[in-house]
N, CA, C and O atoms as CSV, one atom per row, in Angstrom:
chain,resi,resn,atom,element,x,y,z
A,1,GLU,N,N,66.176,-1.146,-53.601
A,1,GLU,CA,C,66.629,-0.289,-54.672
A,1,GLU,C,C,65.466,0.182,-55.536
A,1,GLU,O,O,65.375,1.364,-55.868
A,2,LEU,N,N,64.592,-0.724,-55.894
A,2,LEU,CA,C,63.443,-0.365,-56.719
A,2,LEU,C,C,62.564,0.651,-55.997
A,2,LEU,O,O,62.070,1.603,-56.602
A,3,PHE,N,N,62.378,0.439,-54.715
A,3,PHE,CA,C,61.565,1.336,-53.901
A,3,PHE,C,C,62.152,2.744,-53.913
A,3,PHE,O,O,61.421,3.718,-54.088
A,4,ASP,N,N,63.460,2.857,-53.728
A,4,ASP,CA,C,64.138,4.154,-53.758
A,4,ASP,C,C,64.004,4.808,-55.120
A,4,ASP,O,O,63.807,6.019,-55.219
A,5,GLU,N,N,64.111,4.005,-56.168
A,5,GLU,CA,C,64.000,4.527,-57.524
A,5,GLU,C,C,62.615,5.105,-57.783
A,5,GLU,O,O,62.483,6.144,-58.428
A,6,LEU,N,N,61.590,4.438,-57.283
A,6,LEU,CA,C,60.228,4.954,-57.427
A,6,LEU,C,C,60.122,6.344,-56.814
A,6,LEU,O,O,59.572,7.262,-57.421
A,7,GLN,N,N,60.653,6.485,-55.609
A,7,GLN,CA,C,60.570,7.766,-54.926
A,7,GLN,C,C,61.384,8.838,-55.652
A,7,GLN,O,O,60.953,9.988,-55.726
A,8,GLN,N,N,62.548,8.479,-56.185
A,8,GLN,CA,C,63.372,9.440,-56.913
A,8,GLN,C,C,62.666,9.942,-58.172
A,8,GLN,O,O,62.881,11.076,-58.599
A,9,ARG,N,N,61.834,9.105,-58.755
A,9,ARG,CA,C,61.099,9.489,-59.963
A,9,ARG,C,C,59.802,10.217,-59.636
A,9,ARG,O,O,59.012,10.528,-60.528
A,10,GLY,N,N,59.589,10.487,-58.349
A,10,GLY,CA,C,58.405,11.222,-57.941
A,10,GLY,C,C,57.145,10.388,-57.847
A,10,GLY,O,O,56.042,10.927,-57.761
A,11,MET,N,N,57.305,9.081,-57.865
A,11,MET,CA,C,56.156,8.186,-57.756
A,11,MET,C,C,55.950,7.836,-56.284
A,11,MET,O,O,56.863,7.364,-55.606
A,12,GLU,N,N,54.755,8.072,-55.817
A,12,GLU,CA,C,54.448,7.761,-54.428
A,12,GLU,C,C,54.026,6.303,-54.289
A,12,GLU,O,O,53.108,5.849,-54.973
A,13,PRO,N,N,54.693,5.576,-53.411
A,13,PRO,CA,C,54.298,4.184,-53.195
A,13,PRO,C,C,52.885,4.104,-52.612
A,13,PRO,O,O,52.465,4.970,-51.844
A,14,GLN,N,N,52.182,3.076,-52.982
A,14,GLN,CA,C,50.842,2.832,-52.460
A,14,GLN,C,C,50.893,1.625,-51.532
A,14,GLN,O,O,51.928,0.973,-51.399
A,15,VAL,N,N,49.771,1.338,-50.896
A,15,VAL,CA,C,49.709,0.206,-49.973
A,15,VAL,C,C,50.145,-1.079,-50.669
A,15,VAL,O,O,50.870,-1.883,-50.083
A,16,ILE,N,N,49.717,-1.279,-51.896
A,16,ILE,CA,C,50.075,-2.507,-52.617
A,16,ILE,C,C,51.594,-2.612,-52.803
A,16,ILE,O,O,52.147,-3.712,-52.802
A,17,THR,N,N,52.260,-1.472,-52.960
A,17,THR,CA,C,53.723,-1.463,-53.085
A,17,THR,C,C,54.351,-1.960,-51.797
A,17,THR,O,O,55.229,-2.822,-51.804
A,18,TYR,N,N,53.881,-1.398,-50.687
A,18,TYR,CA,C,54.397,-1.823,-49.379
A,18,TYR,C,C,54.080,-3.295,-49.128
A,18,TYR,O,O,54.915,-4.027,-48.597
A,19,ASN,N,N,52.882,-3.730,-49.505
A,19,ASN,CA,C,52.518,-5.135,-49.306
A,19,ASN,C,C,53.485,-6.059,-50.039
A,19,ASN,O,O,53.904,-7.083,-49.500
A,20,ALA,N,N,53.833,-5.693,-51.265
A,20,ALA,CA,C,54.766,-6.513,-52.042
A,20,ALA,C,C,56.143,-6.535,-51.383
A,20,ALA,O,O,56.788,-7.582,-51.321
A,21,LEU,N,N,56.590,-5.391,-50.897
A,21,LEU,CA,C,57.894,-5.326,-50.235
A,21,LEU,C,C,57.899,-6.131,-48.934
A,21,LEU,O,O,58.858,-6.845,-48.640
A,22,ILE,N,N,56.827,-6.009,-48.164
A,22,ILE,CA,C,56.726,-6.760,-46.911
A,22,ILE,C,C,56.685,-8.260,-47.198
A,22,ILE,O,O,57.303,-9.047,-46.481
A,23,SER,N,N,55.964,-8.656,-48.236
A,23,SER,CA,C,55.928,-10.072,-48.618
A,23,SER,C,C,57.306,-10.573,-49.013
A,23,SER,O,O,57.684,-11.694,-48.672
A,24,ALA,N,N,58.058,-9.747,-49.730
A,24,ALA,CA,C,59.421,-10.124,-50.108
A,24,ALA,C,C,60.286,-10.300,-48.862
A,24,ALA,O,O,61.118,-11.206,-48.805
A,25,CYS,N,N,60.094,-9.443,-47.873
A,25,CYS,CA,C,60.837,-9.570,-46.605
A,25,CYS,C,C,60.499,-10.887,-45.920
A,25,CYS,O,O,61.366,-11.533,-45.332
A,26,THR,N,N,59.242,-11.274,-46.000
A,26,THR,CA,C,58.813,-12.541,-45.399
A,26,THR,C,C,59.567,-13.700,-46.037
A,26,THR,O,O,60.081,-14.577,-45.343
A,27,LYS,N,N,59.626,-13.695,-47.339
A,27,LYS,CA,C,60.311,-14.775,-48.056
A,27,LYS,C,C,61.808,-14.775,-47.792
A,27,LYS,O,O,62.458,-15.818,-47.874
A,28,GLY,N,N,62.361,-13.596,-47.471
A,28,GLY,CA,C,63.787,-13.493,-47.205
A,28,GLY,C,C,64.140,-13.541,-45.730
A,28,GLY,O,O,65.262,-13.213,-45.343
A,29,ASP,N,N,63.178,-13.951,-44.901
A,29,ASP,CA,C,63.397,-14.036,-43.449
A,29,ASP,C,C,63.884,-12.711,-42.854
A,29,ASP,O,O,64.787,-12.690,-42.016
A,30,GLN,N,N,63.280,-11.621,-43.294
A,30,GLN,CA,C,63.646,-10.280,-42.833
A,30,GLN,C,C,62.481,-9.651,-42.071
A,30,GLN,O,O,61.965,-8.610,-42.477
A,31,TRP,N,N,62.065,-10.279,-40.965
A,31,TRP,CA,C,60.903,-9.797,-40.236
A,31,TRP,C,C,61.104,-8.388,-39.688
A,31,TRP,O,O,60.152,-7.609,-39.629
A,32,GLU,N,N,62.322,-8.051,-39.289
A,32,GLU,CA,C,62.565,-6.714,-38.752
A,32,GLU,C,C,62.392,-5.653,-39.840
A,32,GLU,O,O,61.816,-4.595,-39.588
A,33,LYS,N,N,62.880,-5.927,-41.032
A,33,LYS,CA,C,62.716,-5.002,-42.158
A,33,LYS,C,C,61.245,-4.870,-42.512
A,33,LYS,O,O,60.785,-3.780,-42.852
A,34,ALA,N,N,60.504,-5.961,-42.438
A,34,ALA,CA,C,59.064,-5.919,-42.707
A,34,ALA,C,C,58.371,-4.959,-41.737
A,34,ALA,O,O,57.498,-4.189,-42.139
A,35,LEU,N,N,58.759,-5.005,-40.472
A,35,LEU,CA,C,58.168,-4.100,-39.484
A,35,LEU,C,C,58.580,-2.652,-39.736
A,35,LEU,O,O,57.793,-1.735,-39.500
A,36,GLU,N,N,59.796,-2.441,-40.207
A,36,GLU,CA,C,60.246,-1.086,-40.561
A,36,GLU,C,C,59.403,-0.532,-41.704
A,36,GLU,O,O,58.988,0.627,-41.676
A,37,LEU,N,N,59.156,-1.361,-42.698
A,37,LEU,CA,C,58.331,-0.937,-43.832
A,37,LEU,C,C,56.901,-0.632,-43.391
A,37,LEU,O,O,56.278,0.303,-43.894
A,38,PHE,N,N,56.390,-1.411,-42.463
A,38,PHE,CA,C,55.050,-1.179,-41.925
A,38,PHE,C,C,54.987,0.185,-41.242
A,38,PHE,O,O,54.028,0.935,-41.426
A,39,ALA,N,N,56.011,0.498,-40.457
A,39,ALA,CA,C,56.058,1.800,-39.779
A,39,ALA,C,C,56.140,2.933,-40.807
A,39,ALA,O,O,55.505,3.975,-40.644
A,40,GLU,N,N,56.913,2.723,-41.846
A,40,GLU,CA,C,57.047,3.737,-42.889
A,40,GLU,C,C,55.728,3.949,-43.624
A,40,GLU,O,O,55.351,5.085,-43.914
A,41,LEU,N,N,55.032,2.869,-43.921
A,41,LEU,CA,C,53.723,2.943,-44.563
A,41,LEU,C,C,52.803,3.855,-43.756
A,41,LEU,O,O,52.115,4.708,-44.317
A,42,GLN,N,N,52.797,3.672,-42.448
A,42,GLN,CA,C,51.930,4.468,-41.596
A,42,GLN,C,C,52.401,5.925,-41.522
A,42,GLN,O,O,51.578,6.839,-41.487
A,43,ARG,N,N,53.722,6.144,-41.498
A,43,ARG,CA,C,54.257,7.514,-41.486
A,43,ARG,C,C,53.854,8.269,-42.754
A,43,ARG,O,O,53.674,9.487,-42.732
A,44,CYS,N,N,53.716,7.534,-43.852
A,44,CYS,CA,C,53.318,8.151,-45.127
A,44,CYS,C,C,51.822,8.454,-45.174
A,44,CYS,O,O,51.329,9.016,-46.152
A,45,GLY,N,N,51.108,8.083,-44.123
A,45,GLY,CA,C,49.675,8.349,-44.073
A,45,GLY,C,C,48.823,7.315,-44.780
A,45,GLY,O,O,47.635,7.537,-45.017
A,46,LEU,N,N,49.428,6.184,-45.118
A,46,LEU,CA,C,48.672,5.118,-45.773
A,46,LEU,C,C,48.053,4.192,-44.724
A,46,LEU,O,O,48.594,4.020,-43.632
A,47,GLU,N,N,46.933,3.613,-45.070
A,47,GLU,CA,C,46.238,2.686,-44.178
A,47,GLU,C,C,46.572,1.244,-44.564
A,47,GLU,O,O,46.328,0.840,-45.701
A,48,PRO,N,N,47.120,0.471,-43.642
A,48,PRO,CA,C,47.383,-0.936,-43.956
A,48,PRO,C,C,46.073,-1.682,-44.184
A,48,PRO,O,O,45.047,-1.358,-43.585
A,49,ASP,N,N,46.124,-2.679,-45.053
A,49,ASP,CA,C,44.940,-3.491,-45.305
A,49,ASP,C,C,45.161,-4.913,-44.781
A,49,ASP,O,O,46.183,-5.204,-44.160
A,50,ILE,N,N,44.213,-5.770,-45.034
A,50,ILE,CA,C,44.288,-7.140,-44.522
A,50,ILE,C,C,45.507,-7.871,-45.085
A,50,ILE,O,O,46.079,-8.730,-44.414
A,51,PHE,N,N,45.905,-7.535,-46.310
A,51,PHE,CA,C,47.069,-8.179,-46.919
A,51,PHE,C,C,48.365,-7.701,-46.260
A,51,PHE,O,O,49.320,-8.466,-46.121
A,52,THR,N,N,48.388,-6.436,-45.859
A,52,THR,CA,C,49.542,-5.903,-45.125
A,52,THR,C,C,49.734,-6.701,-43.843
A,52,THR,O,O,50.830,-7.174,-43.541
A,53,TYR,N,N,48.649,-6.836,-43.102
A,53,TYR,CA,C,48.732,-7.566,-41.834
A,53,TYR,C,C,49.066,-9.038,-42.047
A,53,TYR,O,O,49.840,-9.618,-41.285
A,54,GLY,N,N,48.493,-9.637,-43.070
A,54,GLY,CA,C,48.793,-11.042,-43.352
A,54,GLY,C,C,50.273,-11.258,-43.610
A,54,GLY,O,O,50.872,-12.201,-43.094
A,55,ALA,N,N,50.863,-10.373,-44.416
A,55,ALA,CA,C,52.296,-10.477,-44.718
A,55,ALA,C,C,53.142,-10.245,-43.472
A,55,ALA,O,O,54.134,-10.939,-43.249
A,56,LEU,N,N,52.745,-9.262,-42.658
A,56,LEU,CA,C,53.494,-8.975,-41.427
A,56,LEU,C,C,53.419,-10.134,-40.432
A,56,LEU,O,O,54.424,-10.526,-39.838
A,57,ILE,N,N,52.244,-10.659,-40.268
A,57,ILE,CA,C,52.062,-11.789,-39.350
A,57,ILE,C,C,52.894,-12.972,-39.821
A,57,ILE,O,O,53.532,-13.650,-39.016
A,58,SER,N,N,52.888,-13.215,-41.111
A,58,SER,CA,C,53.691,-14.302,-41.670
A,58,SER,C,C,55.183,-14.067,-41.443
A,58,SER,O,O,55.914,-14.992,-41.087
A,59,ALA,N,N,55.632,-12.827,-41.649
A,59,ALA,CA,C,57.051,-12.494,-41.433
A,59,ALA,C,C,57.445,-12.737,-39.981
A,59,ALA,O,O,58.502,-13.303,-39.703
A,60,CYS,N,N,56.592,-12.308,-39.063
A,60,CYS,CA,C,56.886,-12.496,-37.638
A,60,CYS,C,C,56.868,-13.976,-37.260
A,60,CYS,O,O,57.692,-14.435,-36.470
A,61,GLU,N,N,55.932,-14.704,-37.825
A,61,GLU,CA,C,55.860,-16.154,-37.555
A,61,GLU,C,C,57.135,-16.842,-38.022
A,61,GLU,O,O,57.708,-17.655,-37.297
A,62,LYS,N,N,57.578,-16.519,-39.229
A,62,LYS,CA,C,58.794,-17.136,-39.763
A,62,LYS,C,C,60.021,-16.768,-38.940
A,62,LYS,O,O,60.969,-17.547,-38.835
A,63,GLY,N,N,59.991,-15.567,-38.356
A,63,GLY,CA,C,61.108,-15.116,-37.537
A,63,GLY,C,C,61.010,-15.546,-36.085
A,63,GLY,O,O,61.833,-15.148,-35.260
A,64,GLY,N,N,60.001,-16.363,-35.764
A,64,GLY,CA,C,59.837,-16.833,-34.387
A,64,GLY,C,C,59.329,-15.765,-33.439
A,64,GLY,O,O,59.499,-15.877,-32.225
A,65,GLN,N,N,58.710,-14.738,-33.977
A,65,GLN,CA,C,58.220,-13.613,-33.175
A,65,GLN,C,C,56.712,-13.756,-32.930
A,65,GLN,O,O,55.910,-12.950,-33.401
A,66,TRP,N,N,56.356,-14.795,-32.186
A,66,TRP,CA,C,54.943,-15.113,-31.973
A,66,TRP,C,C,54.194,-14.014,-31.242
A,66,TRP,O,O,53.046,-13.722,-31.576
A,67,GLU,N,N,54.825,-13.400,-30.251
A,67,GLU,CA,C,54.142,-12.340,-29.500
A,67,GLU,C,C,53.801,-11.163,-30.408
A,67,GLU,O,O,52.700,-10.617,-30.334
A,68,LYS,N,N,54.734,-10.775,-31.253
A,68,LYS,CA,C,54.484,-9.664,-32.182
A,68,LYS,C,C,53.405,-10.054,-33.182
A,68,LYS,O,O,52.564,-9.226,-33.533
A,69,ALA,N,N,53.413,-11.300,-33.649
A,69,ALA,CA,C,52.381,-11.763,-34.575
A,69,ALA,C,C,50.992,-11.657,-33.934
A,69,ALA,O,O,50.031,-11.250,-34.588
A,70,LEU,N,N,50.896,-12.019,-32.673
A,70,LEU,CA,C,49.612,-11.918,-31.972
A,70,LEU,C,C,49.204,-10.464,-31.757
A,70,LEU,O,O,48.023,-10.131,-31.860
A,71,GLU,N,N,50.166,-9.598,-31.460
A,71,GLU,CA,C,49.883,-8.165,-31.332
A,71,GLU,C,C,49.305,-7.614,-32.633
A,71,GLU,O,O,48.328,-6.866,-32.622
A,72,LEU,N,N,49.917,-7.992,-33.745
A,72,LEU,CA,C,49.448,-7.528,-35.047
A,72,LEU,C,C,48.049,-8.055,-35.353
A,72,LEU,O,O,47.224,-7.343,-35.925
A,73,PHE,N,N,47.789,-9.300,-34.972
A,73,PHE,CA,C,46.455,-9.868,-35.174
A,73,PHE,C,C,45.413,-9.085,-34.379
A,73,PHE,O,O,44.330,-8.792,-34.885
A,74,ASP,N,N,45.743,-8.750,-33.135
A,74,ASP,CA,C,44.838,-7.939,-32.314
A,74,ASP,C,C,44.634,-6.558,-32.934
A,74,ASP,O,O,43.518,-6.039,-32.960
A,75,GLU,N,N,45.719,-5.970,-33.431
A,75,GLU,CA,C,45.650,-4.640,-34.026
A,75,GLU,C,C,44.742,-4.620,-35.255
A,75,GLU,O,O,43.954,-3.690,-35.428
A,76,LEU,N,N,44.846,-5.625,-36.097
A,76,LEU,CA,C,44.005,-5.632,-37.296
A,76,LEU,C,C,42.533,-5.708,-36.924
A,76,LEU,O,O,41.687,-5.122,-37.600
A,77,GLN,N,N,42.228,-6.422,-35.858
A,77,GLN,CA,C,40.839,-6.508,-35.415
A,77,GLN,C,C,40.367,-5.177,-34.829
A,77,GLN,O,O,39.224,-4.773,-35.042
A,78,ARG,N,N,41.253,-4.496,-34.089
A,78,ARG,CA,C,40.903,-3.182,-33.534
A,78,ARG,C,C,40.637,-2.166,-34.641
A,78,ARG,O,O,39.832,-1.251,-34.467
A,79,ARG,N,N,41.303,-2.325,-35.763
A,79,ARG,CA,C,41.102,-1.426,-36.905
A,79,ARG,C,C,39.839,-1.771,-37.691
A,79,ARG,O,O,39.505,-1.100,-38.667
A,80,GLY,N,N,39.148,-2.808,-37.264
A,80,GLY,CA,C,37.906,-3.183,-37.931
A,80,GLY,C,C,38.091,-4.066,-39.149
A,80,GLY,O,O,37.156,-4.255,-39.929
A,81,LEU,N,N,39.286,-4.608,-39.321
A,81,LEU,CA,C,39.529,-5.511,-40.436
A,81,LEU,C,C,39.136,-6.932,-40.017
A,81,LEU,O,O,39.356,-7.340,-38.876
A,82,GLU,N,N,38.565,-7.656,-40.941
A,82,GLU,CA,C,38.123,-9.015,-40.668
A,82,GLU,C,C,39.212,-10.003,-41.051
A,82,GLU,O,O,39.625,-10.061,-42.209
A,83,PRO,N,N,39.682,-10.786,-40.074
A,83,PRO,CA,C,40.686,-11.805,-40.406
A,83,PRO,C,C,40.118,-12.828,-41.388
A,83,PRO,O,O,38.958,-13.229,-41.288
A,84,ASP,N,N,40.951,-13.238,-42.330
A,84,ASP,CA,C,40.578,-14.290,-43.273
A,84,ASP,C,C,41.825,-15.130,-43.551
A,84,ASP,O,O,42.773,-15.112,-42.765
A,85,VAL,N,N,41.827,-15.845,-44.635
A,85,VAL,CA,C,42.996,-16.690,-44.923
A,85,VAL,C,C,44.260,-15.873,-45.148
A,85,VAL,O,O,45.367,-16.400,-45.040
A,86,ALA,N,N,44.104,-14.583,-45.463
A,86,ALA,CA,C,45.278,-13.716,-45.643
A,86,ALA,C,C,45.919,-13.369,-44.301
A,86,ALA,O,O,47.112,-13.074,-44.238
A,87,ALA,N,N,45.127,-13.404,-43.230
A,87,ALA,CA,C,45.670,-13.066,-41.906
A,87,ALA,C,C,45.133,-14.045,-40.886
A,87,ALA,O,O,45.461,-13.947,-39.704
């Protein structure tokens, strides 16, 4: 709801906004929604950062989606991001 309200007010979400939403999905065991938000972030032309990937990997891990978590880990490395404690 908050996300929709931001857009209705003409405020463009930033990567940090998506990161917070993806993290909330992780805590709510909503790994599929987290992946939807990730796709939307990219459709908006935003570049995911290490925190985006960390939250996504965590969401997939909590959802038992180990293969997807490993795919995301590989993807972050292909993008030139350095894995750290966040990912």
